[in-house]
C-alpha positions, 0 to 999 in steps of 0.5 A: 500500499502506497502511503498517499493511498492510506491517507486518502482512504483514511480521509474517507473514513473519518466517520470511523474515529480511526486515528488521534493525530496523523504524521506527514511521513513519506516512504515506499515502505509497509504502512503502519497504524500506531495505537497512540500508547507508544511514542512516534518522534514528531507526535504527541502520545496521548494515551487515549487521554488528556493528561499527558504533555501535548508536546511532540516527542523528540524520539521514538520508541525502541520498537519504532525504531525497529520498524524503520530499520525496515523501511515502514512508514508510520501513517498516524497514531490510532485511537484507543479505549482511554488509557488502554483500559477498556474493551470497547473503544468508547473514548469520551475525549476522541470519540468512539471507533466504529466497526467497519463492518457495521458502523452501528457496533463497537471496534472492540478495545482497547487497540480499536482504532488499530483493528478497524484501521486494518480491516478498513483498509487504511494501512498494511497493518497496525500496532496495538497493546494488550494487557487483558486482550486488547489486540485480540478483542478487536481483532475478534470483532473487526474480523481480522487477525490479531497476535499477541506474542510471548510476554516480553518479546517486544520492548515496552520501553517508550510505551504508556503503562497500563499494567507494567508486568502484564503489558504486551505489544502485538500486530494486527493484520490481514493474515498470519503472515504479516501479523507475525512479520510485523511482531518480528520487525518490532522485536528486532528478530531476524530468525523467523523465516517464512511460515510453512502452514501445518496441515490441519490433520497434523495438528494436535489441538485441544479446548479447556474442560468447562470453559466455554459456555454463554456464547452467543448464537453467532460466536456459538455457530462458530465455535461449533465449527472449529472444535467439534471433537477436540479433546479436552484438557483440564487448566485452572478454573477461568474464574481464578485466572481472571481474578488473579490477572485482574487483581495484578492489572488493576493494582498496577494500573492504580499505581500509575495513576494515583496522583492524576486520580487524586488531583485531576479525577475530572479529566478521566472518563467515568468508566476508566476512573471507576476501574482504577478506584477499584484498583485502589481497593486491592490490598497488598496481600491480594496482589502478592497472592496473585503474583504467586497464583500466577507463577503456579498457573503457568506451570499448570497450563504449561503441564496440561499443554505437554504433547499439544500444539495449541489449545483453541478458545473463543476470542469473545463470547458475543460479536461486536455490541451495538454502541450504546450509553451502557455496554456489557463488557463481560462477554467481551473479556471472558476468555483472553485475560488468562493468557495475559497471566500466563504470558503465553502467544496467542493468534486471535483468527476470524472464524469460518462463518458468515454474518458478523466477525467471530474469532478464535484463540490459538493459544500456544507454548511460551517462547515457542511463537514461530511454531504457533505461527505455522500452527495458526497458518495452517488452521487459517488456510484450512478455514479459508476453504470452508 
């Protein structure tokens, strides 16, 4: 994609609220949208809020410097849920990102602007961050690929934190190969070559026993299509993994925002402020217990996955909700947080169904991201033929 064509497309789609700021960069490389938590020289970093300095950044985050070494061109800073702390991308400061598949519905969050920009054709691929599902949720709702690599794969220096021990930078793209190449470029990895999809009949897959329930009709149909006949494995309880992840996330987010919450509370959206205040109620003992639970659960999941290539799980329990004053976000975050807790690499792939998009998570082994990419590419290939 040429940068001029991408800018023209973004201008056509201004009603989607894809971007907070645009650049004037030029070049012949891949056109990339950057979630506005990542420093890009010449643009301010807002974090989707109104509290950070408004001066343009003088330096790129390390991950952006890595991209520039590959000739990538930054089109702009994409819209997000305020402070990356929400799953709808309904942002009171910069507007709601609308879903390109149905403008009356949310794009998902918190990386909604990045996902919608890819789905709408305003860039080649986009950068998102994922602390509780923020790459995978909007990827699922917008019908594209999202890739959350193993925790720590990409340097988060120069990135506004939500939860420093959970934050993960990921990619959003139209296919597995592009999403994988994007992560390798951001991480400065040269050893990830071309992906050879593993045929679906050779894949060793399973699903978590007792986890999947409460799906809406469309996601239920998608899940039935991809999971039929797969064996079940025992993982820690979904509720226990959710709680440990939330206690860590809420506590670390509240610590980062505490001074602003005390002095400038009116400059937060009410939904984000309420979540941050919940974090203040997490005791030190609960936080330490959650850290211990994280280590125990990581080991349990690793043991349960021995002999498997990946486990499958819906990305969300529902398709994109309608834009409304109140949105029930529980169906959006139910299945993503456990794998921020464990730090495992995860792809969200579009499911092989008609109608509004639904996503399927493909969860692999920590540190074996390129192997997971071959699994995801095999599923992508098989599902495309259905």
